[in-house]
C-alpha positions as CSV (number, residue, x, y, z in Angstrom):
1,M,104.6,61.2,58.0
2,T,106.5,64.3,56.9
3,K,109.6,63.5,54.9
4,S,111.1,66.9,54.6
5,L,114.0,67.8,56.9
6,G,115.1,71.3,58.1
7,V,117.0,74.1,60.4
8,L,117.9,77.8,60.8
9,A,121.7,78.2,60.8
10,A,123.1,81.2,62.8
11,S,126.2,83.1,61.9
12,V,128.4,84.6,64.6
13,L,132.0,85.4,65.1
14,L,134.1,82.4,66.3
15,P,137.8,81.6,66.0
16,A,138.7,80.5,62.5
17,V,140.2,77.3,63.7
18,V,136.8,76.2,65.1
19,W,135.0,76.9,61.8
20,A,137.7,75.0,59.9
21,D,137.1,71.9,62.1
22,G,133.5,71.5,60.9
23,L,134.4,71.8,57.2
24,Q,137.3,69.5,57.6
25,S,135.1,66.9,59.3
26,L,132.5,67.1,56.5
27,E,135.3,66.8,53.8
28,H,136.8,63.8,55.7
29,F,133.4,62.1,56.0
30,M,132.7,62.5,52.3
31,R,136.1,61.3,51.2
32,T,136.4,58.3,53.6
33,A,132.8,57.1,54.3
34,K,132.1,54.9,51.3
35,A,129.3,52.9,53.0
36,G,127.9,52.6,56.5
37,Q,125.0,52.0,58.8
38,A,123.5,53.7,61.8
39,Q,120.4,54.1,64.0
40,F,118.5,57.4,63.7
41,T,115.9,59.4,65.6
42,Q,114.0,62.1,63.6
43,T,112.1,64.9,65.3
44,V,109.9,67.1,63.0
45,T,108.5,70.3,64.4
46,A,105.9,72.2,62.4
47,P,105.5,76.0,62.8
48,A,103.2,77.0,65.6
49,K,99.8,78.3,64.7
50,E,98.5,81.4,66.4
51,G,97.6,80.6,69.9
52,Q,98.9,77.1,69.7
53,A,102.2,75.3,70.7
54,P,104.4,73.9,67.9
55,R,103.5,70.4,66.8
56,T,106.2,67.8,67.1
57,K,106.4,64.2,65.7
58,T,109.2,61.8,66.5
59,S,110.2,58.7,64.5
60,S,113.1,56.3,64.5
61,G,114.7,53.5,62.5
62,D,117.8,52.4,60.6
63,F,119.9,54.2,58.0
64,T,122.3,52.7,55.5
65,F,124.2,54.3,52.6
66,Q,126.7,53.5,49.9
67,R,128.3,56.0,47.6
68,P,127.6,57.0,45.0
69,G,123.9,57.6,45.4
70,Q,122.5,54.7,47.3
71,F,120.8,54.9,50.7
72,K,117.9,53.5,52.7
73,F,115.9,54.9,55.6
74,T,113.9,52.2,57.3
75,Y,111.4,53.7,59.7
76,T,110.2,51.3,62.5
77,K,108.5,53.7,64.9
78,P,105.8,54.9,65.3
79,F,104.9,53.0,62.0
80,A,106.8,51.2,59.3
81,Q,107.9,53.1,56.2
82,T,110.9,52.7,53.9
83,I,112.7,55.1,51.6
84,V,115.2,53.6,49.2
85,A,117.5,55.1,46.6
86,D,119.0,52.5,44.3
87,G,121.1,54.8,42.2
88,K,118.4,55.3,39.5
89,T,115.1,55.5,41.4
90,V,113.9,56.7,44.7
91,W,111.2,54.4,46.2
92,L,108.9,55.3,49.1
93,Y,106.9,52.5,50.6
94,D,104.2,53.1,53.1
95,V,103.5,49.8,54.8
96,D,100.1,50.7,56.4
97,L,98.7,52.0,53.0
98,N,100.6,49.3,51.0
99,Q,101.5,52.1,48.6
100,V,104.7,52.7,46.7
101,T,105.8,56.1,45.3
102,Q,108.4,55.9,42.6
103,R,110.5,58.8,41.3
104,K,113.6,59.2,39.1
105,Q,116.6,59.7,41.4
106,A,118.1,62.4,39.2
107,D,114.9,64.5,39.7
108,A,114.5,63.6,43.4
109,L,117.9,64.3,45.0
110,G,119.9,67.3,43.7
111,S,119.8,69.9,46.5
112,T,118.5,67.6,49.2
113,P,119.9,66.5,52.6
114,A,120.3,63.0,51.1
115,A,122.7,64.3,48.6
116,I,125.0,65.3,51.4
117,L,124.9,61.9,53.0
118,A,125.3,59.7,49.9
119,S,125.8,61.4,46.6
120,A,128.8,63.7,46.3
121,S,132.2,62.2,47.0
122,D,134.0,65.4,48.0
123,L,133.3,69.1,48.8
124,S,133.7,70.3,45.3
125,G,131.0,67.9,44.1
126,L,128.7,69.1,46.9
127,Q,129.4,72.7,46.1
128,K,127.8,72.3,42.7
129,D,124.4,72.3,44.5
130,F,125.1,73.9,47.9
131,T,126.9,76.9,49.3
132,L,128.8,75.7,52.3
133,K,129.9,77.7,55.3
134,P,130.9,76.8,58.9
135,A,128.4,77.4,61.7
136,P,129.0,77.9,65.4
137,D,129.6,74.9,67.6
138,A,126.5,73.8,69.5
139,D,125.4,70.8,71.6
140,G,129.0,69.6,71.7
141,L,129.1,69.3,67.9
142,Q,130.9,71.1,65.1
143,W,128.5,72.3,62.4
144,V,128.5,73.1,58.7
145,E,125.7,74.9,57.0
146,A,124.6,74.0,53.5
147,V,122.3,76.3,51.6
148,P,120.9,75.0,48.3
149,K,121.7,77.0,45.2
150,A,118.4,76.0,43.6
151,S,115.7,78.5,44.4
152,D,112.6,76.3,44.3
153,G,111.8,77.1,48.0
154,Q,111.4,73.5,49.1
155,L,114.6,73.4,51.2
156,K,115.9,76.5,53.0
157,S,119.0,75.2,54.7
158,V,120.7,72.1,56.2
159,R,123.2,72.0,59.1
160,V,125.4,68.9,59.4
161,G,126.8,68.2,62.9
162,F,129.9,66.2,63.6
163,Q,131.5,64.9,66.8
164,G,135.1,64.9,65.7
165,E,135.0,63.2,62.3
166,T,131.9,61.2,63.1
167,L,128.5,62.2,61.6
168,A,126.2,62.9,64.5
169,A,123.2,65.0,63.3
170,M,121.4,66.8,60.6
171,D,119.3,69.9,61.3
172,I,117.1,70.9,58.4
173,L,114.7,73.8,57.7
174,D,112.3,73.7,54.7
175,G,110.7,76.6,52.9
176,F,107.5,76.3,54.9
177,G,109.3,76.8,58.2
178,Q,109.2,73.1,59.3
179,R,112.3,71.9,61.1
180,S,113.5,68.4,61.2
181,V,116.4,67.1,63.3
182,I,117.9,63.7,62.7
183,R,120.3,62.3,65.2
184,F,122.5,59.4,64.3
185,S,123.9,56.8,66.7
186,Q,126.0,53.6,66.5
187,L,127.4,54.8,63.2
188,K,129.5,52.1,61.6
189,L,131.5,52.7,58.5
190,L,131.9,49.7,56.1
191,P,133.9,49.1,52.9
192,A,130.7,48.1,51.2
193,L,127.2,46.7,51.8
194,P,126.0,43.3,50.4
195,A,124.9,43.2,46.8
196,G,121.2,43.8,46.4
197,H,121.0,45.7,49.7
198,F,119.4,48.7,48.0
199,K,117.3,46.7,45.5
200,F,113.6,47.5,46.1
201,E,110.9,45.0,45.1
202,V,107.4,46.2,45.0
203,P,105.3,44.2,47.6
204,A,102.5,42.1,46.3
205,G,99.3,44.0,45.8
206,A,100.8,47.4,46.5
207,D,99.6,50.4,44.6
208,V,102.4,52.2,42.6
209,M,102.4,55.9,42.0
210,Q,105.0,57.6,39.7
211,Q,106.0,61.2,40.2
């Protein structure tokens, strides 16, 4: 399953007050959302090959996060997979393959969509890795575009969508033209999650690969 997430963000003239709403929603979320949980649906669309329609894959599951730097994506459909960041290490577990990929979190996050959700605590922290600008309203949401300052080409841009001050969607475009849209539902903010929630234990017999 493809893990990268992505989107093209347009820039048009809109009233300044509309643009401010999106940025204010992002700032409010980063300052007040210390921990939370939600359901998500992710749709990944690969660039169309000549003479063929674009290929689309949809997956869904649960998402939890806790600042600073802890999150978990638990994919349940169409197959089971887990991505966990415990603050030091990012773990990817493929249930079908019984395979674990391990990577230092400091090397793995940086200019990634996950950094927007769980790492920085305010806009100034996020602006160390991203250039932020408001994007036009669409689909009933207020959007903010984040463009990574790193020029490694893996991630082109991310748009974050809010319904009021509630996180609703992420729309991501990677450097290969692949687009991923994640829509969140039933978002519930919490003061904290139980101790050990983000602790990952390697399943018995699993192959472990380090990157």
